[in-house]
PLY file of the C-alpha trace (Angstrom):
ply
format ascii 1.0
element vertex 143
property float x
property float y
property float z
element edge 142
property int vertex1
property int vertex2
end_header
3.90 -14.16 13.83
3.46 -11.04 12.46
6.55 -9.63 11.26
7.29 -5.79 10.44
9.79 -5.49 7.76
11.57 -3.24 4.72
9.45 -3.22 1.30
10.80 -5.37 -1.63
9.35 -4.76 -5.51
7.69 -8.23 -4.67
5.84 -7.33 -2.37
3.96 -4.50 -4.78
0.97 -6.66 -5.54
0.05 -7.18 -2.10
0.52 -3.78 -1.11
-1.65 -2.57 -3.85
-4.53 -4.97 -2.82
-4.07 -3.69 0.81
-4.87 0.02 -0.53
-7.36 -0.45 -2.63
-9.33 -2.86 0.93
-8.27 0.61 2.73
-9.07 2.94 0.27
-5.91 4.76 1.29
-4.01 4.34 -2.34
-4.21 4.24 -6.01
-2.07 3.65 -9.27
-4.21 6.35 -10.97
-3.13 8.74 -8.14
0.31 8.45 -9.01
1.00 5.11 -6.23
2.98 2.88 -8.41
5.95 1.18 -8.41
7.73 3.28 -9.85
6.99 5.87 -7.62
7.61 3.98 -4.30
11.32 2.98 -5.53
11.76 6.52 -5.86
11.21 7.85 -3.17
12.86 4.97 -1.38
16.18 6.17 -3.19
15.35 9.70 -1.74
15.76 9.15 1.56
11.99 7.63 2.56
10.96 4.00 3.65
7.87 1.82 3.16
7.51 -0.50 5.46
5.41 -3.85 5.34
3.25 -5.84 8.09
3.34 -9.60 6.68
1.65 -12.48 8.24
3.33 -16.29 8.39
3.01 -16.82 4.61
4.68 -13.49 3.88
1.56 -11.60 2.67
1.52 -8.09 3.13
-1.48 -7.36 5.46
-0.69 -3.79 6.38
1.85 -0.86 5.13
3.36 2.45 6.43
4.66 4.59 3.47
7.41 7.81 4.48
8.63 10.09 2.16
11.21 12.63 2.98
11.64 15.86 1.37
14.15 17.40 2.96
12.63 19.08 5.45
10.20 16.86 7.07
8.56 13.03 6.58
5.64 12.48 5.82
3.96 9.34 7.15
0.97 7.97 4.65
-0.68 4.84 2.95
-0.40 3.46 6.76
-3.20 1.00 6.68
-4.14 -2.77 7.69
-6.08 -4.69 5.70
-9.55 -4.82 7.40
-9.29 -9.53 8.03
-6.33 -8.29 10.57
-7.23 -5.00 11.81
-7.70 -4.80 15.48
-4.91 -7.54 16.47
-1.97 -4.29 17.40
-0.84 -4.70 13.51
-1.20 -0.93 13.51
0.60 -0.34 16.64
3.31 -2.11 15.51
3.63 -0.67 12.31
3.46 2.64 14.07
6.32 1.76 16.55
8.86 0.99 13.53
7.79 3.63 11.51
8.53 6.37 14.80
12.05 4.61 15.18
13.00 5.11 11.20
11.49 8.98 11.84
13.85 9.29 15.24
16.87 7.73 13.49
16.35 10.70 10.62
16.15 13.21 12.92
13.20 14.73 11.22
9.69 16.07 11.68
6.88 13.74 10.71
3.71 15.06 9.77
0.29 12.69 8.73
-3.17 13.60 7.15
-5.72 11.20 8.36
-9.81 11.46 7.24
-10.88 13.56 10.17
-14.02 10.48 10.72
-11.21 7.55 11.06
-11.68 7.18 14.35
-9.46 4.40 15.19
-6.23 6.16 13.31
-6.95 9.28 15.45
-7.05 7.29 18.31
-3.63 5.40 17.20
-1.42 8.35 16.12
-2.88 10.49 19.64
-1.33 7.23 22.06
2.17 8.02 19.76
1.53 12.10 20.54
0.94 13.19 17.09
-1.06 16.55 17.64
-3.99 18.09 15.45
-2.55 21.42 14.00
-6.14 22.26 13.02
-4.94 25.59 11.20
-5.00 25.17 7.27
-7.01 22.88 5.02
-5.30 20.75 2.36
-5.86 21.40 -1.20
-4.62 19.51 -4.14
-3.81 19.51 -7.97
-4.13 15.48 -9.15
-4.66 15.80 -12.94
-1.91 18.80 -13.88
-3.42 18.61 -17.22
-6.05 21.11 -16.15
-3.96 23.26 -15.49
-4.10 26.19 -18.06
-1.58 29.34 -18.09
0 1
1 2
2 3
3 4
4 5
5 6
6 7
7 8
8 9
9 10
10 11
11 12
12 13
13 14
14 15
15 16
16 17
17 18
18 19
19 20
20 21
21 22
22 23
23 24
24 25
25 26
26 27
27 28
28 29
29 30
30 31
31 32
32 33
33 34
34 35
35 36
36 37
37 38
38 39
39 40
40 41
41 42
42 43
43 44
44 45
45 46
46 47
47 48
48 49
49 50
50 51
51 52
52 53
53 54
54 55
55 56
56 57
57 58
58 59
59 60
60 61
61 62
62 63
63 64
64 65
65 66
66 67
67 68
68 69
69 70
70 71
71 72
72 73
73 74
74 75
75 76
76 77
77 78
78 79
79 80
80 81
81 82
82 83
83 84
84 85
85 86
86 87
87 88
88 89
89 90
90 91
91 92
92 93
93 94
94 95
95 96
96 97
97 98
98 99
99 100
100 101
101 102
102 103
103 104
104 105
105 106
106 107
107 108
108 109
109 110
110 111
111 112
112 113
113 114
114 115
115 116
116 117
117 118
118 119
119 120
120 121
121 122
122 123
123 124
124 125
125 126
126 127
127 128
128 129
129 130
130 131
131 132
132 133
133 134
134 135
135 136
136 137
137 138
138 139
139 140
140 141
141 142
């Protein structure tokens, strides 16, 4: 049996395992326990899907910036993909979003057809009007 529940700090190792296996997170990019706990304190949520042994097999991290909710780090362990867990996670994530009452935005790699299909089933629409850029290493900034 699969359960979807709120993250606890004891889940961190399992969460990072899923993120590394699905290439969606990395502590070097700021995906660490402190950031997770801070984002939850700021009104976000991290959901985990766990199996009957309470092993983390999926994640959905929603951060809140005061204007909208950002859905990211959404992934399912490769051994458990295509079993409906993504739909379960997405349903519970969108319940949180609806309860918060804010728009939700996500980013997905354009080659990830399975994720694109899942998100479209839930009503996500392609914006297509901008590219996304990031500065990861603030030490590169020179003024």
